[in-house]
Z-matrix of the N, CA and C atoms (Angstrom, degrees):
N
C 1 1.436
C 2 1.524 1 112.16
N 3 1.310 2 117.33 1 -38.38
C 4 1.443 3 121.35 2 -175.67
C 5 1.519 4 110.09 3 -79.94
N 6 1.353 5 119.09 4 129.54
C 7 1.445 6 119.91 5 -179.03
C 8 1.514 7 111.27 6 -66.91
N 9 1.313 8 115.36 7 150.48
C 10 1.451 9 120.09 8 178.10
C 11 1.516 10 108.89 9 -148.56
N 12 1.304 11 117.42 10 163.49
C 13 1.456 12 121.37 11 177.74
C 14 1.494 13 110.80 12 -163.70
N 15 1.303 14 114.40 13 -177.97
C 16 1.446 15 123.00 14 -179.64
C 17 1.524 16 109.14 15 -75.66
N 18 1.332 17 118.92 16 128.09
C 19 1.450 18 118.47 17 171.53
C 20 1.517 19 108.21 18 -94.92
N 21 1.326 20 117.15 19 167.40
C 22 1.459 21 120.58 20 -171.80
C 23 1.517 22 113.19 21 -68.38
N 24 1.315 23 119.68 22 -15.74
C 25 1.460 24 121.66 23 -178.75
C 26 1.525 25 113.29 24 -91.11
N 27 1.321 26 117.42 25 -5.85
C 28 1.454 27 121.06 26 -176.60
C 29 1.508 28 109.61 27 -105.26
N 30 1.335 29 119.01 28 131.17
C 31 1.460 30 119.89 29 179.86
C 32 1.521 31 110.93 30 -66.89
N 33 1.325 32 115.03 31 145.50
C 34 1.453 33 121.10 32 178.86
C 35 1.522 34 108.29 33 -79.34
N 36 1.315 35 116.12 34 135.57
C 37 1.472 36 120.49 35 179.63
C 38 1.519 37 109.58 36 -67.57
N 39 1.317 38 116.06 37 142.63
C 40 1.458 39 120.84 38 178.01
C 41 1.513 40 111.16 39 -73.91
N 42 1.336 41 115.17 40 168.58
C 43 1.467 42 119.39 41 -179.02
C 44 1.520 43 111.21 42 -61.61
N 45 1.331 44 117.98 43 -34.36
C 46 1.458 45 121.22 44 177.98
C 47 1.509 46 111.65 45 -61.35
N 48 1.341 47 116.53 46 -42.58
C 49 1.462 48 120.64 47 178.29
C 50 1.521 49 110.81 48 -65.84
N 51 1.327 50 117.77 49 -37.03
C 52 1.460 51 120.58 50 178.86
C 53 1.524 52 110.45 51 -65.28
N 54 1.325 53 116.23 52 -41.68
C 55 1.464 54 119.46 53 179.61
C 56 1.516 55 110.52 54 -63.52
N 57 1.318 56 117.27 55 -44.03
C 58 1.463 57 120.92 56 178.33
C 59 1.525 58 109.85 57 -62.49
N 60 1.333 59 116.19 58 -44.61
C 61 1.467 60 120.02 59 179.89
C 62 1.526 61 110.91 60 -63.54
N 63 1.326 62 116.96 61 -39.50
C 64 1.470 63 120.26 62 179.33
C 65 1.526 64 110.47 63 -65.38
N 66 1.323 65 116.72 64 -46.08
C 67 1.470 66 120.76 65 179.03
C 68 1.526 67 110.24 66 -62.71
N 69 1.333 68 115.96 67 -43.30
C 70 1.467 69 119.64 68 178.52
C 71 1.521 70 110.53 69 -62.57
N 72 1.326 71 117.52 70 -41.31
C 73 1.466 72 120.83 71 179.85
C 74 1.521 73 111.47 72 -64.60
N 75 1.329 74 116.63 73 -43.58
C 76 1.466 75 119.50 74 177.79
C 77 1.526 76 111.02 75 -64.31
N 78 1.331 77 116.71 76 -38.35
C 79 1.463 78 120.70 77 178.05
C 80 1.522 79 110.67 78 -64.61
N 81 1.330 80 116.02 79 -45.80
C 82 1.464 81 119.67 80 178.84
C 83 1.528 82 110.13 81 -64.77
N 84 1.348 83 116.88 82 -39.89
C 85 1.469 84 120.13 83 176.93
C 86 1.517 85 111.72 84 -61.09
N 87 1.336 86 116.42 85 -42.73
C 88 1.466 87 120.27 86 178.12
C 89 1.531 88 110.94 87 -65.88
N 90 1.337 89 116.35 88 -39.95
C 91 1.467 90 119.97 89 178.36
C 92 1.528 91 110.31 90 -64.98
N 93 1.321 92 116.20 91 -41.33
C 94 1.461 93 120.58 92 177.83
C 95 1.525 94 109.87 93 -61.69
N 96 1.331 95 115.80 94 -45.27
C 97 1.461 96 121.03 95 177.03
C 98 1.518 97 110.56 96 -58.62
N 99 1.337 98 116.58 97 -45.77
C 100 1.464 99 120.85 98 -179.69
C 101 1.525 100 111.39 99 -62.01
N 102 1.321 101 116.45 100 -41.03
C 103 1.459 102 120.68 101 177.89
C 104 1.523 103 110.17 102 -56.38
N 105 1.319 104 115.65 103 -49.84
C 106 1.458 105 119.25 104 -178.99
C 107 1.514 106 111.63 105 -70.70
N 108 1.329 107 117.05 106 -31.93
C 109 1.460 108 120.79 107 -179.23
C 110 1.520 109 111.87 108 -68.11
N 111 1.328 110 117.14 109 -44.67
C 112 1.459 111 119.27 110 -173.91
C 113 1.521 112 114.27 111 -93.62
N 114 1.305 113 119.06 112 -26.19
C 115 1.460 114 119.21 113 -172.84
C 116 1.531 115 115.04 114 -99.58
N 117 1.306 116 118.41 115 -31.21
C 118 1.457 117 118.78 116 -170.70
C 119 1.527 118 117.92 117 -111.82
N 120 1.328 119 121.19 118 -9.28
C 121 1.469 120 119.06 119 -173.40
C 122 1.527 121 115.11 120 -55.12
N 123 1.313 122 117.43 121 -46.71
C 124 1.461 123 118.90 122 -178.21
C 125 1.522 124 111.41 123 -66.36
N 126 1.324 125 116.31 124 -38.44
C 127 1.465 126 120.73 125 179.41
C 128 1.520 127 111.00 126 -61.84
N 129 1.357 128 116.30 127 -35.40
C 130 1.459 129 121.09 128 -178.76
C 131 1.525 130 112.77 129 -86.64
N 132 1.318 131 117.20 130 -0.90
C 133 1.458 132 120.02 131 178.23
C 134 1.517 133 113.54 132 85.83
N 135 1.323 134 118.78 133 16.53
C 136 1.453 135 122.30 134 178.87
C 137 1.521 136 110.14 135 -86.86
N 138 1.310 137 115.99 136 151.55
C 139 1.457 138 120.44 137 171.75
C 140 1.525 139 107.34 138 -137.86
N 141 1.327 140 115.39 139 143.12
C 142 1.459 141 120.36 140 -178.69
C 143 1.513 142 108.62 141 -102.16
N 144 1.334 143 116.12 142 126.59
C 145 1.453 144 121.47 143 175.81
C 146 1.519 145 107.23 144 -115.80
N 147 1.307 146 117.06 145 133.50
C 148 1.459 147 121.09 146 -175.81
C 149 1.526 148 113.15 147 -112.67
N 150 1.308 149 118.59 148 -3.70
C 151 1.464 150 120.77 149 -175.95
C 152 1.526 151 111.02 150 -87.70
N 153 1.320 152 115.51 151 150.34
C 154 1.458 153 121.87 152 173.91
C 155 1.523 154 113.51 153 57.76
N 156 1.318 155 115.42 154 -136.67
C 157 1.466 156 121.40 155 -177.21
C 158 1.524 157 112.52 156 -67.04
N 159 1.333 158 117.28 157 -18.22
C 160 1.462 159 120.79 158 -178.49
C 161 1.527 160 112.11 159 -62.22
N 162 1.332 161 117.09 160 -24.25
C 163 1.475 162 117.98 161 -179.79
C 164 1.516 163 111.93 162 -65.74
N 165 1.325 164 118.41 163 -21.05
C 166 1.460 165 121.79 164 177.50
C 167 1.522 166 112.10 165 -72.46
N 168 1.309 167 116.80 166 -12.26
C 169 1.468 168 119.74 167 177.36
C 170 1.521 169 112.35 168 -62.74
N 171 1.326 170 117.61 169 -17.25
C 172 1.460 171 120.51 170 -178.42
C 173 1.520 172 112.23 171 -76.06
N 174 1.327 173 118.58 172 -15.49
C 175 1.464 174 120.79 173 178.54
C 176 1.532 175 112.98 174 -57.63
N 177 1.326 176 119.85 175 -38.53
C 178 1.467 177 119.25 176 179.50
C 179 1.528 178 114.25 177 -68.66
N 180 1.324 179 118.03 178 -2.44
C 181 1.464 180 119.22 179 177.70
C 182 1.526 181 110.79 180 -60.73
N 183 1.330 182 117.35 181 -36.38
C 184 1.464 183 120.18 182 -178.40
C 185 1.535 184 111.10 183 -65.84
N 186 1.345 185 119.70 184 -55.66
C 187 1.470 186 117.20 185 178.33
C 188 1.533 187 112.56 186 -64.54
N 189 1.324 188 116.75 187 -27.51
C 190 1.458 189 119.52 188 177.65
C 191 1.525 190 110.45 189 -65.17
N 192 1.325 191 116.90 190 -49.08
C 193 1.472 192 120.68 191 178.61
C 194 1.524 193 109.93 192 -62.41
N 195 1.336 194 117.22 193 -43.64
C 196 1.468 195 120.44 194 179.51
C 197 1.532 196 111.01 195 -63.08
N 198 1.329 197 117.32 196 -40.30
C 199 1.465 198 120.54 197 178.17
C 200 1.516 199 111.83 198 -61.67
N 201 1.335 200 116.34 199 -47.86
C 202 1.462 201 119.16 200 177.44
C 203 1.526 202 111.06 201 -63.26
N 204 1.343 203 117.35 202 -37.02
C 205 1.466 204 120.45 203 179.20
C 206 1.524 205 111.10 204 -63.92
N 207 1.328 206 117.30 205 -41.53
C 208 1.470 207 120.99 206 177.97
C 209 1.528 208 109.92 207 -61.84
N 210 1.323 209 116.28 208 -49.54
C 211 1.464 210 119.98 209 -178.63
C 212 1.525 211 111.29 210 -60.90
N 213 1.309 212 116.05 211 -45.38
C 214 1.458 213 119.41 212 -178.61
C 215 1.521 214 111.70 213 -69.75
N 216 1.326 215 117.55 214 -31.73
C 217 1.473 216 120.58 215 175.61
C 218 1.529 217 110.03 216 -63.28
N 219 1.314 218 116.74 217 -40.08
C 220 1.464 219 119.93 218 177.78
C 221 1.529 220 110.77 219 -63.95
N 222 1.316 221 116.69 220 -43.90
C 223 1.465 222 120.65 221 176.81
C 224 1.525 223 109.22 222 -62.53
N 225 1.325 224 116.99 223 -43.53
C 226 1.459 225 122.62 224 179.80
C 227 1.527 226 109.90 225 -59.52
N 228 1.336 227 116.92 226 -46.42
C 229 1.469 228 120.67 227 178.79
C 230 1.520 229 111.05 228 -54.82
N 231 1.308 230 116.19 229 -45.77
C 232 1.458 231 119.61 230 -177.83
C 233 1.517 232 110.67 231 -63.94
N 234 1.313 233 116.23 232 -46.32
C 235 1.452 234 119.63 233 -175.09
C 236 1.512 235 114.48 234 -72.59
N 237 1.338 236 118.04 235 -33.48
C 238 1.459 237 120.63 236 -171.97
C 239 1.514 238 113.97 237 -100.85
N 240 1.312 239 118.31 238 -25.06
C 241 1.463 240 118.57 239 -176.58
C 242 1.516 241 112.97 240 -101.90
N 243 1.321 242 117.21 241 -16.34
C 244 1.451 243 120.24 242 178.81
C 245 1.514 244 114.48 243 71.70
N 246 1.341 245 117.52 244 20.69
C 247 1.461 246 119.82 245 -178.82
C 248 1.518 247 113.60 246 -80.69
N 249 1.278 248 118.14 247 -15.08
C 250 1.454 249 119.33 248 -176.75
C 251 1.504 250 110.16 249 -176.10
N 252 1.297 251 115.05 250 -153.38
C 253 1.450 252 120.64 251 -179.44
C 254 1.520 253 109.11 252 -142.93
N 255 1.333 254 118.30 253 138.96
C 256 1.457 255 118.72 254 175.33
C 257 1.526 256 111.88 255 -77.35
N 258 1.326 257 117.43 256 -4.69
C 259 1.461 258 121.46 257 178.33
C 260 1.530 259 108.42 258 -89.54
N 261 1.324 260 118.05 259 107.22
C 262 1.460 261 120.34 260 -175.79
C 263 1.529 262 113.42 261 -64.80
N 264 1.322 263 118.02 262 -16.62
C 265 1.462 264 118.74 263 177.85
C 266 1.527 265 111.06 264 -80.44
N 267 1.344 266 117.12 265 -6.42
C 268 1.462 267 122.30 266 174.44
C 269 1.533 268 106.37 267 -124.77
N 270 1.349 269 118.93 268 78.09
C 271 1.464 270 120.86 269 -174.06
C 272 1.529 271 111.94 270 -68.24
N 273 1.328 272 116.55 271 159.17
C 274 1.464 273 120.40 272 179.02
C 275 1.519 274 110.81 273 -66.56
N 276 1.326 275 115.82 274 161.78
C 277 1.461 276 120.69 275 -179.77
C 278 1.525 277 111.93 276 -80.45
N 279 1.330 278 118.13 277 -24.42
C 280 1.461 279 122.99 278 178.26
C 281 1.516 280 108.60 279 -129.20
N 282 1.326 281 116.30 280 142.57
C 283 1.459 282 119.85 281 173.97
C 284 1.524 283 107.23 282 -76.20
N 285 1.286 284 114.69 283 115.28
C 286 1.458 285 120.40 284 -178.35
C 287 1.525 286 107.44 285 -131.45
N 288 1.312 287 117.63 286 131.74
C 289 1.461 288 121.06 287 -173.03
C 290 1.530 289 109.65 288 -131.26
N 291 1.320 290 116.57 289 103.47
C 292 1.463 291 122.20 290 176.01
C 293 1.517 292 109.19 291 -138.45
N 294 1.318 293 115.17 292 179.16
C 295 1.458 294 120.61 293 175.43
C 296 1.514 295 112.26 294 57.97
N 297 1.307 296 115.61 295 -138.44
C 298 1.463 297 120.77 296 -177.31
C 299 1.524 298 112.65 297 -65.70
N 300 1.327 299 117.23 298 -20.20
C 301 1.460 300 120.62 299 179.45
C 302 1.520 301 112.00 300 -70.82
N 303 1.300 302 118.55 301 -10.27
C 304 1.460 303 121.49 302 174.05
C 305 1.524 304 110.75 303 -82.02
N 306 1.317 305 117.55 304 -10.64
C 307 1.460 306 122.32 305 -179.21
C 308 1.529 307 112.56 306 -106.31
N 309 1.322 308 116.83 307 -37.26
C 310 1.461 309 121.77 308 -176.75
C 311 1.531 310 107.87 309 -151.09
N 312 1.328 311 116.94 310 143.55
C 313 1.462 312 119.50 311 -174.91
C 314 1.524 313 113.62 312 -72.96
N 315 1.303 314 118.69 313 -22.10
C 316 1.462 315 122.25 314 -177.28
C 317 1.526 316 111.24 315 -128.63
N 318 1.345 317 117.63 316 63.10
C 319 1.463 318 118.20 317 -175.01
C 320 1.525 319 114.42 318 -66.58
N 321 1.337 320 117.90 319 -27.42
C 322 1.470 321 118.16 320 177.19
C 323 1.520 322 109.97 321 -64.29
N 324 1.309 323 116.53 322 -46.67
C 325 1.474 324 120.06 323 179.88
C 326 1.521 325 111.04 324 -64.04
N 327 1.336 326 116.88 325 -45.09
C 328 1.459 327 120.95 326 -179.28
C 329 1.530 328 109.87 327 -63.51
N 330 1.338 329 116.80 328 -42.22
C 331 1.461 330 120.69 329 179.40
C 332 1.520 331 112.52 330 -63.09
N 333 1.328 332 116.21 331 -48.76
C 334 1.467 333 118.76 332 179.11
C 335 1.520 334 111.26 333 -64.31
N 336 1.341 335 117.95 334 -37.40
C 337 1.467 336 120.15 335 177.92
C 338 1.528 337 110.55 336 -62.93
N 339 1.342 338 117.56 337 -45.72
C 340 1.469 339 120.69 338 178.10
C 341 1.526 340 110.43 339 -60.74
N 342 1.324 341 116.24 340 -41.47
C 343 1.460 342 120.21 341 178.75
C 344 1.513 343 112.39 342 -60.86
N 345 1.325 344 116.24 343 -48.57
C 346 1.463 345 120.16 344 -178.20
C 347 1.522 346 112.64 345 -69.11
N 348 1.328 347 117.00 346 -39.63
C 349 1.473 348 119.27 347 178.03
C 350 1.520 349 109.52 348 -61.68
N 351 1.333 350 116.66 349 -41.54
C 352 1.466 351 120.05 350 176.52
C 353 1.518 352 112.14 351 -60.24
N 354 1.329 353 116.00 352 -44.59
C 355 1.471 354 119.18 353 178.76
C 356 1.517 355 111.37 354 -62.34
N 357 1.320 356 116.86 355 -42.74
C 358 1.453 357 119.15 356 -179.57
C 359 1.518 358 111.25 357 -64.55
N 360 1.320 359 116.79 358 -36.96
C 361 1.459 360 119.93 359 178.43
C 362 1.525 361 110.36 360 -65.05
N 363 1.315 362 116.21 361 -42.03
C 364 1.466 363 120.83 362 -179.53
C 365 1.521 364 111.17 363 -65.18
N 366 1.318 365 116.58 364 -46.10
C 367 1.453 366 120.30 365 -172.49
C 368 1.513 367 114.65 366 -86.64
N 369 1.293 368 117.81 367 -8.48
C 370 1.457 369 118.95 368 177.25
C 371 1.506 370 113.24 369 94.43
N 372 1.294 371 116.42 370 -139.36
C 373 1.457 372 122.15 371 -169.56
C 374 1.525 373 112.47 372 -95.15
N 375 1.338 374 116.91 373 113.39
C 376 1.462 375 118.64 374 174.95
C 377 1.529 376 110.19 375 -78.49
N 378 1.277 377 115.47 376 171.91
C 379 1.461 378 121.79 377 179.58
C 380 1.533 379 110.12 378 -64.14
N 381 1.334 380 118.00 379 142.49
C 382 1.471 381 120.68 380 178.33
C 383 1.538 382 112.83 381 -56.55
N 384 1.322 383 117.64 382 -35.85
C 385 1.467 384 119.96 383 179.09
C 386 1.527 385 110.43 384 -64.82
N 387 1.327 386 116.75 385 -35.55
C 388 1.462 387 120.69 386 178.14
C 389 1.524 388 110.72 387 -68.21
N 390 1.329 389 117.28 388 -40.45
C 391 1.464 390 121.19 389 176.94
C 392 1.526 391 109.44 390 -60.32
N 393 1.327 392 117.15 391 -44.68
C 394 1.465 393 120.97 392 179.15
C 395 1.529 394 111.06 393 -62.91
N 396 1.321 395 117.32 394 -40.56
C 397 1.470 396 120.94 395 179.17
C 398 1.524 397 110.89 396 -64.89
N 399 1.325 398 116.95 397 -43.02
C 400 1.466 399 120.66 398 179.60
C 401 1.526 400 110.06 399 -66.13
N 402 1.319 401 117.43 400 -41.23
C 403 1.465 402 120.51 401 177.74
C 404 1.534 403 110.39 402 -61.30
N 405 1.318 404 116.80 403 -40.46
C 406 1.473 405 120.52 404 178.47
C 407 1.530 406 111.09 405 -65.24
N 408 1.323 407 117.24 406 -41.26
C 409 1.466 408 120.76 407 177.92
C 410 1.524 409 109.98 408 -64.91
N 411 1.346 410 117.29 409 -44.46
C 412 1.468 411 121.15 410 179.47
C 413 1.526 412 110.71 411 -60.87
N 414 1.320 413 117.04 412 -42.45
C 415 1.465 414 120.66 413 177.22
C 416 1.528 415 110.45 414 -63.94
N 417 1.327 416 116.90 415 -41.43
C 418 1.461 417 120.70 416 177.62
C 419 1.518 418 112.21 417 -61.11
N 420 1.342 419 116.85 418 -43.29
C 421 1.469 420 120.90 419 177.89
C 422 1.522 421 110.15 420 -63.15
N 423 1.321 422 116.69 421 -45.37
C 424 1.464 423 121.00 422 179.35
C 425 1.532 424 111.27 423 -58.35
N 426 1.324 425 116.05 424 -48.36
C 427 1.469 426 120.04 425 -179.37
C 428 1.526 427 111.65 426 -66.07
N 429 1.325 428 117.47 427 -37.61
C 430 1.460 429 121.34 428 177.90
C 431 1.527 430 110.50 429 -62.04
N 432 1.345 431 116.08 430 -46.28
C 433 1.467 432 120.25 431 179.39
C 434 1.527 433 109.80 432 -63.44
N 435 1.310 434 116.49 433 -45.69
C 436 1.462 435 121.31 434 -175.83
C 437 1.529 436 113.24 435 -67.85
N 438 1.325 437 117.22 436 -43.63
C 439 1.468 438 119.93 437 -171.79
C 440 1.526 439 115.31 438 -102.88
N 441 1.337 440 118.71 439 -12.98
C 442 1.459 441 119.05 440 177.35
C 443 1.527 442 112.45 441 -120.30
N 444 1.327 443 116.06 442 -58.81
C 445 1.460 444 119.31 443 -172.03
C 446 1.527 445 112.57 444 -62.56
N 447 1.318 446 117.31 445 -52.70
C 448 1.464 447 119.27 446 -177.40
C 449 1.529 448 112.99 447 -65.00
N 450 1.332 449 120.00 448 -44.24
C 451 1.474 450 117.89 449 176.49
C 452 1.531 451 112.48 450 -61.34
N 453 1.339 452 116.90 451 -36.08
C 454 1.470 453 120.24 452 178.70
C 455 1.525 454 110.38 453 -64.29
N 456 1.325 455 116.61 454 -45.73
C 457 1.462 456 120.66 455 179.37
C 458 1.527 457 111.34 456 -68.11
N 459 1.318 458 116.46 457 -36.91
C 460 1.473 459 120.99 458 178.42
C 461 1.528 460 110.26 459 -63.26
N 462 1.334 461 116.15 460 -42.20
C 463 1.462 462 120.58 461 179.38
C 464 1.537 463 110.33 462 -68.18
N 465 1.307 464 116.54 463 -40.13
C 466 1.463 465 120.68 464 -175.50
C 467 1.533 466 112.63 465 -74.42
N 468 1.341 467 117.67 466 -39.37
C 469 1.457 468 120.90 467 -172.81
C 470 1.522 469 114.73 468 -111.61
N 471 1.322 470 118.32 469 -5.11
C 472 1.460 471 122.92 470 172.49
C 473 1.513 472 115.76 471 54.40
N 474 1.344 473 115.03 472 -126.89
C 475 1.464 474 122.16 473 -173.54
C 476 1.532 475 112.08 474 -61.74
N 477 1.324 476 118.40 475 -34.79
C 478 1.466 477 120.27 476 178.85
C 479 1.526 478 111.10 477 -61.98
N 480 1.344 479 116.09 478 -42.28
C 481 1.455 480 119.11 479 179.37
C 482 1.527 481 110.59 480 -70.58
N 483 1.323 482 117.60 481 -37.37
C 484 1.476 483 120.84 482 177.09
C 485 1.525 484 110.45 483 -60.14
N 486 1.341 485 116.06 484 -42.85
C 487 1.465 486 120.99 485 177.95
C 488 1.528 487 110.21 486 -62.22
N 489 1.301 488 115.85 487 -43.63
C 490 1.467 489 121.37 488 177.49
C 491 1.528 490 110.40 489 -59.52
N 492 1.320 491 117.49 490 -47.25
C 493 1.467 492 121.88 491 -179.32
C 494 1.531 493 112.08 492 -63.56
N 495 1.325 494 117.00 493 -35.87
C 496 1.470 495 120.06 494 178.22
C 497 1.526 496 111.72 495 -66.76
N 498 1.313 497 117.30 496 -27.07
C 499 1.460 498 121.04 497 -172.99
C 500 1.526 499 115.04 498 -105.94
N 501 1.308 500 117.33 499 -19.36
C 502 1.463 501 121.06 500 -178.43
C 503 1.528 502 108.02 501 -126.90
N 504 1.328 503 115.68 502 123.05
C 505 1.472 504 120.12 503 -177.19
C 506 1.523 505 111.40 504 -74.93
N 507 1.308 506 114.64 505 158.22
C 508 1.468 507 122.16 506 -176.97
C 509 1.522 508 112.34 507 -68.51
N 510 1.336 509 118.23 508 -46.90
C 511 1.464 510 121.17 509 -171.56
C 512 1.520 511 113.79 510 -122.83
N 513 1.319 512 119.78 511 -22.70
C 514 1.450 513 121.79 512 -174.87
C 515 1.523 514 109.50 513 -105.70
N 516 1.337 515 118.83 514 114.44
C 517 1.469 516 121.21 515 -174.84
C 518 1.532 517 113.80 516 -64.36
N 519 1.322 518 114.40 517 147.41
C 520 1.463 519 122.14 518 172.38
C 521 1.521 520 108.40 519 -74.87
N 522 1.333 521 116.81 520 159.56
C 523 1.459 522 120.38 521 175.08
C 524 1.525 523 111.63 522 -79.01
N 525 1.322 524 116.62 523 -32.18
C 526 1.465 525 121.68 524 -178.72
C 527 1.531 526 108.73 525 -123.37
N 528 1.312 527 114.94 526 144.82
C 529 1.471 528 120.51 527 -179.27
C 530 1.529 529 110.59 528 -61.69
N 531 1.322 530 115.02 529 138.90
C 532 1.467 531 120.66 530 176.71
C 533 1.517 532 109.44 531 -78.26
N 534 1.310 533 115.24 532 133.89
C 535 1.466 534 122.09 533 175.27
C 536 1.514 535 107.35 534 -116.53
N 537 1.314 536 116.55 535 119.88
C 538 1.455 537 119.82 536 178.93
C 539 1.516 538 108.80 537 -64.09
N 540 1.338 539 115.24 538 130.05
C 541 1.475 540 118.50 539 -178.01
C 542 1.499 541 113.09 540 -91.71
């Protein structure tokens, strides 16, 4: 959730490292998707139908895998590069904006949402209680970002964060990466 980027003291990864990281992220995203696909559907009340128009439900597998890959790449960046923290209650020491954070301010949330929406589309109708629980969690995340995370970052980073917020939307990705001018 917390934006991060390259600071001037850290070397920029080469294109080879980016390709490896991208492939690894897609692989981890696919593995994550597979985990949820094979292990949890029945527990969550999902059923897979393959007859007739139901076979088209498999189309969302691609954005679902990509969504999970984006979210996991953001988590991976935090854990392996030391640029920040995925825990918004422990914000980074410097406002740094690279990678997916140049397109959307909350790529982990957007990625996981795309992943889950894809899974729900594939598996059909989950239980109404599960829909209510997910809606409550989504509302909680939204309110947390709006009333805690963003004010904390605004206070900590001031005009730089305001500039970032003016140019990068909270939930809807830009088509082109934002470059701070």
